N, C-alpha and C positions, 0 to 999 in steps of 0.2 A: 741355687739360682737366686739372684737378687730380685726382690719384688719391685714391680714397676710402680712409680709414685702416682698416686691418684689424688687429684685435686677436686674434681667435680663428678658426681655420679647420680644417675637416676635409677631408682630401684622400685619394683612393684611391692605394694603393701596389701596384705590380705586381712579382711575382717572389719574394715571401716564401713559404717552404715549411716552416720549422720555428722553434723557439724561438730558435735562434742567429741566425736572420735578423732577428727582432724586436730582439734585443739589438744587432745590428750597425747597423740603421737608427737606433735610438735613440741609440747612441753617436756615429754620424756627425752626426746633427742637433744633439745636445747640444753638440758642439764649435763650432757656428756662433754667432758673436756676434750678439746681438739676439733669439735664440730663448729664451724664458723657460720654456717648458714643452713637453714632448714625451710623447705617449702613443700607442704603436703597438698597434693592435688586429689580431691575426692572424686572428680569426674573420671580421671584416668586411673585412680587408685595407685598413685605413684608418689614417691618422695624424692626430692632433689636435695643433695647434700654437697656442701663445700667442706672438706675436712683435711686435716693434717694427717697424712697416711702414716707418718712416723710415730704418732701418738695413739693411733687407733687401729684396732683389729676389727675387721668387718664382722667376724663371727661373734665377737663380744657385743657389738652394737645390735646385731640380730637377737642375741639372747636378752638384752635389756628391753628391746621392743616386745619380745614374746612375753616377758614378765608383765608387761602393761596390757596384755591381752590381744596382741596382733602378731602377724607373721611377716617378717621382712625377707623377701626372696633375694638371695645373693647371686651375682653373675658368675659364670664359669671362667671368665677371663677378666683381667684388670685393664685390658686395652680399652681406651675410651670409646672408640668406634663400636667395638663389639659390645661394650656395656650398654650403649644407647640402643642398639638393635635388640639385645637381649631383654632390656627393660620393656620395650614396646611389645615384643613377642610374648614375654613373660606375663605382662599385664593382660594381654588378650587370652592367653591360656588360663590364667587364674579366673578371669571373669567368666569364661566359658564353663569352667569346672564348677564355680560357685553357682552359676545360673542353673546348671543341670541338677546340682544337689538341692537347691532351693525348690526347683520344680518338682522333683521327686518327693521332697518333704511335704510340700503342699498337698499333692495328690494323696499321699499316704495319710496325712492328717485329716483331710476331708472325708476319705473313705471311712475312717474310724469315728470322726466326730458326728457324722450324720446319724448313724444308728443311736449314739449316745443321746443326741438331742431328741430324736423321735421317741425312744423308750422313756426318757425322763418326762416328756409331755404326757405320754400315755399312763404313766404311773400316777398321775394326778387324778385319774378317773378310777373310782372304786370298782366299776364294772370290769376294768382291765385286770386289776389285781385278783379279782375273784375268778376270772376266766382262765388265767394262765396256771399251769401245773406246778410252778415253782414259787417259793416264798419271796416276799419283798426283800428280805435280807440277802437272799442269794442273788437277786437281780442287782442290788446295790453293790455287792462285791464284784460282780461281773463288770459293772460300769466303772468301778474303781480300777480294775485291771486295765480296761481299754483306755481310760483317761490317763492312767499312769504312763502307758505307752506313748500317748500323744504328747504329754508334757515333757517326758524325759527322753523322747526320741526326736521328732521334728521340733519340739519346743525347747530343747536343751540349749539352743543358741541364745535364747533370751535370758535364761538364768545364768549362763556363763558370762554373758556380756554385763548383766546387772551386777554380778559378783565382782567383775573386773572394775566396774565403776565404783562400787562400794569400797574396794580396797584403796581407791584414790580419793575417797571422801566426796564423790560426785554422784549425780543421778541423771539418767537420761530416759528416752522413751522405752528402752529395754527394761529399765527399772519399773516403770509403770506397768508393763505387761507382766513382769515377773511377780510383782507385789499383788496385782489383781488376781491373776490366775492361781498364784501360790496360796493366797488367803482362801479363795473358794475351794481349791483342792484340799488344803490342809484341814479346814473345818469339816469338809465332807468325809475325808479319810477318818478323822477322829469320830465323827458321828456314826460311821459304819462299823468301825472296828472297836471303838471304845465309847459307845453311846452312854454307858453308865457314868463316864467321867463328866459328861455334860448334864447328867440328871434328866435325860429325856428317854422316851420309849420310841420304838419303831413308828408307831402311829403318829407321833408328833414331830418327828424330825423331817428336815428337808435337805435334799442333797443337791449340790451345785456342780456336779461333774460336767454337766452339759455346758454350763457357763465357762468353765476353764477350757474345755476342749474347743468350743466354738470361737472363743477369743483368739486362741493360738492359731486356728485355721484362718480366720479373717486377716490377722496381722501378717501371716505368711503370704497370703494372697497379695496384700499391699506391697510387701517386700519384693515379691515376684515381678509385679508390674514395674516397679522402680528399677530392678536389676535388668529387665528386658530393655528398657530405654538406655541404661548406662552401657550396656554391652557393646554398643556401636561406636563408642567414643574413641577407642584406640584404633578401630578400623579407619576412621577419618584421618588420623595421623599417618597411618600406614599408606593410605591412598595418596596423600600429599607427597610422600616420599617416592611413591611409584610413578609420579610424573616424570622423574628423571629416567633416562634409558639405563639399561644394565651395563652397556658397553660403550666405548668411544673409539673412533678411528683416529689414531695419532700418527703423525709424520715425524719419524726420527731418522736423521740422515736422509738418504734417498728412498727409504723403505716405509711402506704404510703397514701399520699393525692395528689389529683390533684387540683392545685390552679392556679389562674390567674398569668400570668408572672409578673405583677406589684407587686405581693406580695412576690416574691422571695427576700430573704435577703442574704447578704454576709455570706459565710461559710455554707449555706444550702447544705445538701447532696441531690443530684438530681439523679433520675434513668432515663436512656435513653435506650430504647429498639431498636433492629435492624429496620432500615428504618425510624426512627424518626429524627426530627431535634433537634440538641443540643440547649437548650433554652437560655443559657447565656454563657459567657466566663468562663472557669473553669479549674480544674486540675483533671485528672483521679485518682480516689482512687483505684478502682478495675475494672478488665475487660480489654480485648484487642479487637481491631477492626481495620477496614480500614475506614477512614473518607474521604468523598468527600468534599474537600475544594476549589474546582475549582471556585465556585461562589464568593469566597473571596480572595484567594491567587493567582489564575491563574494556580495552579498546575494541569497539565492535568490528572495525574493518582491519584487514591486514596492514601492517606498517612496512613501508619501503625502507630497506636498510642497504647502505653503501659501505665501501671500505672506510674504516675509521669509526664506524658506528658501533655502539655497545649492543650485545645480544644477551638474552636471559636464558639460563639453563631451564629445560623443560618446555620451552616454546617450540613451535613447529615451523621448520623451514619449508616454504610452500613450493617454490619453483626454480630456485637457482642453486648451483653448487657453490659452497663457501669454504674458505679456509679461515679459521679463527685462532686467536691466541688466548689461552686460558688465563683469566684474570682473577677468578675466585673459584675455589673448590671446597668440597666437604661442607662443613658447618657455616662457611662464609658465603655460600651462594644464596640468591634471593629465595629459592624454594625452601632451603633449610631454615632461613630466617623466618619465613612464613610459618613453618612447622613450629618453631620455637615460640613465635608470637601466639599461635593458637593455644599451645600448651600453657603458656604463662597466663593468657587471658582466662582460660577455663579455670585455672587454679586460683585466680584472684577473686572469683565470684564468692560472695557470702551467701550461703543457702538460707532461704527464708524459713526453712524448717528449724533453724536455730531458735526461733521464737518459741516453738513448742517445747524444745529441749530446756529452755530457760524456765518455762512454767513447770516442767516436770521436776527440775532440780529443787524447786521450792515446794511444790505440791506434795510430792511423795514423802519427804522427811516430815512435813507438817502433819500429814495424815497419820503416819506411823507414831509421831509424838502424841497426837490426840488420842490414838488408840491405847497407847501405853499409859498415858495420864488417866484416862477413863478407867482402865483396868485396875491400876493401883489405887485410885481414889475410891472405887467401890469396895475394894478389899479393906481399906482403912475404915470405911463406913460400916463394915461388918457383913457385907454381902458374901455369900459362899463363893469359893474359888470357881466352881463350875459356872455359876451365874455371871461372875465377872468376866470369865473367858468368853461367854456368849456375847456379852456387850462388846468386848474387844474385837471379836470376829465381825459383829454386826457393823461396827464403825468401818472396818476395813472393806467389807463387802459393799456398803452403801457408797463408800468412797472409791470403789473399784473404778479405775480409769478407763474402762472400756468406752464410755460415752466420750470422754476427752480424747481417747485414742482414735475413735471413729469419726470425730467431728470434722477433721481435715480430710482424711483419706476417702471417706464415702462421697463427700462433695467433689473431690478431685476425680474419683472414678466416674461419677455421673457426668461431670463436666467434660472430661476427656472423651467419654463415650458420645456425648452430644456433639463435641467438636469433630470427632471422626466421621459421624454421619453427615456432617456438613463439609467434609474434605479438609478439616483442620486437624493435623496430627500434633499432639502435645508430647514432647519428649520427656519433660520433667515437671513435677508439681510446682517447684519453686518459681519457674517462669510463668506458669498459669496464675499463680498467686500475685506475682509482681506486676504483671501486665496491666492491671487495673490502675496503676500509678503512672503509667506512661504519659508524658506530656510532650514528647518529641519523637517523631518518626523519621528516621534517616533512610532514604531509599537509594539503591544503586540505579543506574539508568539502563544499561544494556541487559536485556532479558528480564528486567524487573518492571520498569515503567514502559519499556518498549518490547516489541516482538523479538528483537535480537537478530533480525535479518535485514540487510539493506534492500530497499525497494525503490523503483523509479518514482520520483516525485514530480518531475517536470521535464518536458521536451521542448526545446527551442530550435527553430530552423532559420537559415539565412540563404541568401542568394537563390531564391526561387525553389528551394527544396521543401517538400511537404513532410509532415511528421511521420507518416507511414513509410515513405521512402527512406527517410533517415533511420528509422528503427529497423527497417529491412537490411540496410547496409551494415549498421552497427551489429545487429544480432547475428548476421551471417558470419561476420569475422569473429565476434566474441564467442561464438559457438565452439570455437577451437581452443578457447582459453579455459583454464580451471579456476581463474580468479573469482572470488565471491561477487564482485561487481559485474563480471561477465555473466555469471549465472543469473543475476538479478535482471540484466538487460534481456537476455534470451528468454527468460520466463515471462517477462512483461510482453515481449513480442508475441509469444505463443498465446497469451491471454487475449491479445488483440487479433488473433487468427492471421498473423502475418507470416507468409511462407518465407523460408530461407533460401538464399542463393548459393550456388556453387562458388567456391573461391580457390585461388591458387597462390602459391608462394607465401604461405603464412609465416610470419616472423614475430617472435615475442621478444620485446626489449625489456628485460627484467627491471621492475620498479618504475618504468616510464610509460610504456604503452605497447600496442601491437599494430601490425600492418599486414596487408594482403592485397592481391589483385582480384577485383570483382568485375566480371564482364570486360576484362582488358583494362580497367581503370584502377589506379592505386588508391586504396582507402587506408587512412591512418587514424587510429583511435587512441586517446590517452590524455594525460594532463597537458596543459598549455606549454610547459617547458619542453615536453617531448615534441610537440608539433613545431615549436620554434626551431629546435635542432634539426628538424626535417626540412627546414626552409619553407614552411607553410605560412601564407599570409593570414594573420589572425583578424585583420580588419577592426581592431580596437575592441574585440569582444572579451578580451581578458579582464578588463576593468568591470564590465557588466557581470561577468562570472564571479569576480571577487566579492561583489556586493551580495550576490546570491549565496555565496559561501558563508557569509555572516549568519545566514539563517540556519546554518548547520548542515548544509548539503555538500556532498562531494561532486565536483563537476567534471564530467568526461566530455572532451571535445572530439568532434568527428570531422575529418577533412576528406574531400574527394578531389582528386586531380590537383593537389597542392593548394586548394582553397577550403577554408573552413565553411562547413555547410550546416552546422548545428551543434548544440550541446545537450547533454542528458544529465540531469541532477538526480542524485541518489542519496537517500538518507534512511535511517532507521525509522520505523513507524510506531507511534504511540499505541499502546494497548487500548482496545475499545473502552475498557472499564477504568482506565487510569485516572482520567479527569474526575469522574464520579467518585472514585475512592478518595482522591485528594480533597475534594470538596466536603465529603462526609467526615473526614478526619478533622478538617478545619472547623466544621460545625461542632465537633466534640471538644473544641478548644485545644487541639493538638497541633503543634507546630510541625510542618513538613519540610525536610531538608533534602536536596538532591546532592549526592556525593558520588562522583564518578571518575574513572580514569580516562574518559573520552575528552576530546578537544572542547575548548570553551564554547566555540560556535555551536557545535552539535548539542552540547549540554544546555545552553541557553535557549536554543530553539525548542527542545523537548520540554524544558521547564515552563516556558511561556505557554506552550500548548496545553500542558497539564495543570497550569494555574499555580505553580510553585515559585515563590519569590526568592527563597534562600538557596543559592547554588554554589557548589564548590567543585571545580573540574580539574582534570589532568593531575589526579592524585594517585599515588602508589599505595599498596597495602599498608605500609607503615604510616602514611599520611592519613589514611582512613581511620586507623587505630588512634592516632593522635587527636583527630577531630572528635571522635567518640569520647575520648578521655577529657577533652576540653569542655564538651557539653556537660559531662557528668560532674566535673569540677565546679561548673557554674550552677550546680544544683538541679540539673535536668535529669529526668528519668527517661532513658533512651531505648527505643526499639529500633533495631537495624533490620532492614529488609533487603535481601540480596539473593543472587543465584550463582555467582561464580566463585572459583577458587580464590581469586584476589579479594573476595569479600570475607573469607574465612576468619582472619584475625579480628576484623571489626565485628563480625557476627558473634564471635566468642567473647569479646570484651563488652559488648552492649549489655544493658540490664536484661533485655529480652531480645533474642535473635530469631528472625523469621525468614525462612528460605522458601523460594519459589520451587514448587515440585518439579517444574520442567527444567530446572537448572542442574548443576553438577551434583554428583553424590557427595562431594567434599563439602559443598555449602550446606546441603541438607543435613549431613551428619554433624556438622559443626554448629548447627542451629538448635534452638530450643523448640521452635514451632515450625512445622512444614505445611505449606499450602499445596496439598496434593494436586488439585486441579490447575494450579498455576494462575489462579484468578486473584487479582489484587484485592477484590472485595473481601477476601478472607482476612485481610489485615484488620479491618474494622470489626469483622465478626469475631476475631480472636480477642480483641480488646474488650468487646461487649461480653463475650463469654467469661473473661477473667473478672469483670466487674460483677456479673451475676453470681459467679462461683464464690468470690470473696464475700459477697453479701450473705450467701448461704453459710459459709464457714463461720462468720461472725455470729450468725444466729445459732448455729450448732454449738459453738463454744459457750454462748450465753446460757442456753438450756442445760448444757452439761454442768456448768458451774452452779447454776441455780439448784439443780438436784442435790449437788454435794453440799452447798451452803445451807440448804434447808435440812437435808437428811442427816449430815454428820452430827449436828447438835442433838437432834432427836434421838439418834442411836446412842450417843454418848450419855444421854440422860436415862438410858435404859428403857425407853419407850418404844423401841423397835427391835423385834427379834430378827435373826438372820433370814428367815423365810420372807418376811415383808421387805427386808433390805434388798434381797435378791430381786424381788418383784419391782421395787423402785428402780433398781439398777437396770433391769431389763426394759422398763418403761422409758428410761432416759435414752437408752440405746435405740429403741424403736422410734422415738420421736426424732432423734438425730438422723437416722436412716430415712425416715419418711420425709423429713424436710429436705434432705439431699435429693430424693427422687423427684421433688417438684421441679428441679432444674430441667428434667426431660421435656417439660412443656414450654420451656422458655423459647422465645423468638430472638434470633440473633440479627 
């Protein structure tokens, strides 16, 4: 059977942990002849390839990647659609399995490391050694066995990754962990089993098994927290795809068939009934309706659609039966494009942790070089081999990167814990670190700055009608409608304790208005165009309403017995804390931009009320992404605040993405930071939290380096034995952790 030609594939990759891993996978794949494009996405743990299938065998590519230290998961089919689905599901399965393994490794390591640490501390007390019935040598050998299990069981991943990096002449954070714990463990093993080699006795030796076991456990904890945040990334992509229905009703000939969505072809005639999702992008052939596009465009109110209008797959047909012609299917639909934009935007982010990896690449080789030079120099100067070996180990232990390794994660852990207590959930450390640089905050309107539900803003009456009577007529008729504006009017009437009247002959004119008989009189409610068509005298009120509409309100006219008797203005309501938040951000020298899919009038009205000067309205998801990119190109560090699916690409592409907790799961999972309480004040709190956390990280790194800069020369000169080196190392770690814990007392 002839193989199907493959031009583009997205495949899960297992084993990537940091930015240097991404670079290594890309470098490995770019060297392979026939691969034209490589993009590795750390967030989704996937790689996208453009390749010449005639030149390349997928199994051969997987083998080359495995030799670099990673695992490329191949699809079961070469079909492009199946490949994309398999990649997404495969990435989810891999992440779930890796998280479970990491979790069990951490608990296993912690259970073993705790007694090693306690016994090691007790061994420093002479009274303990005298009280126990076993010798110190026996205890040390028991600690050796337990620590060996920790290092070569749960800790094996660090040594394997470090070896993989070494084979490619690079070093990363895994190298730091492997060198530090390996030096402590190696010296301790020799001291226990071959103490005569070092020329020391049991009474004078010091064992560092607790150091090795504890470092492995703490790093595993940090990896576990990171993996937990990452595990939801592919869920967001899947939920975006789930917006589309699984089936569609197609009219072929004179027969109606329900078919899988994947079988819809261009120009198919599709039937969409009230309450159903529109299956694909299309053009209305017949029927009129109001469509809820808020999940895609950000439009807060349903949009009236008539024959000839375009509709978007995944949006909800509210009240009219439609026949549409399919104009875009599969990867060409707007929902599919949003999915692709989210994945590309996530993959384009440069992790801030790359800075730590760059330090590691220089630091580790330098330390090893200093250790070797010290060892050889003392041999040349006539020092005994065992004494030179002690100096070699002392240099490695004083330079143990535990303080450097703890400098960032401990501050991040405390910072994220503080954020969680304030209703601010941080998905990844990179965003928390980067948020302190934010100088531009871009906000969505609907559901972010506003409540997200239309409310009655103003009631006007004419021809002797009072406001309560007008609301009673309108609410009585609107009570039979499912339109969001109708719900807003009836809710407002109930708040005013206005009783509703019985009505007869209710009629809904899709996209225009409604009418009914109330106490024998005809009542018509809707837009002015609808009332005109009903032959109702508007008395010149349409121009007055147009001026009001500039303020961002939607105007509903009410007519009684063919005469206009009043208008009701409805609009979205600004959140109570919105103006205060905008003012606070501006005082922090942060520029605030309103970016929304809503109409210009509504956007300008909300912006004026909130105190925002920079406004861009009527934008689609692609336009939001382009605006974020424009700001970044201009040198701005951008935070995006949103709550809808239409915000997902912009959220993913922003330097820092912040989702309102009351919004959609898609926006929340595509974001870096989630405001659980849905309160906008959390935006300023998140930025303040980042500034304080980054200050702490810089302090931690300073102290970590000071210990090494002072300690390494002292150890190299033979003035520090491994026992004191371990003490200095522990002191550096304690100071870093203690400094991080100060964050708990910070006010945001």
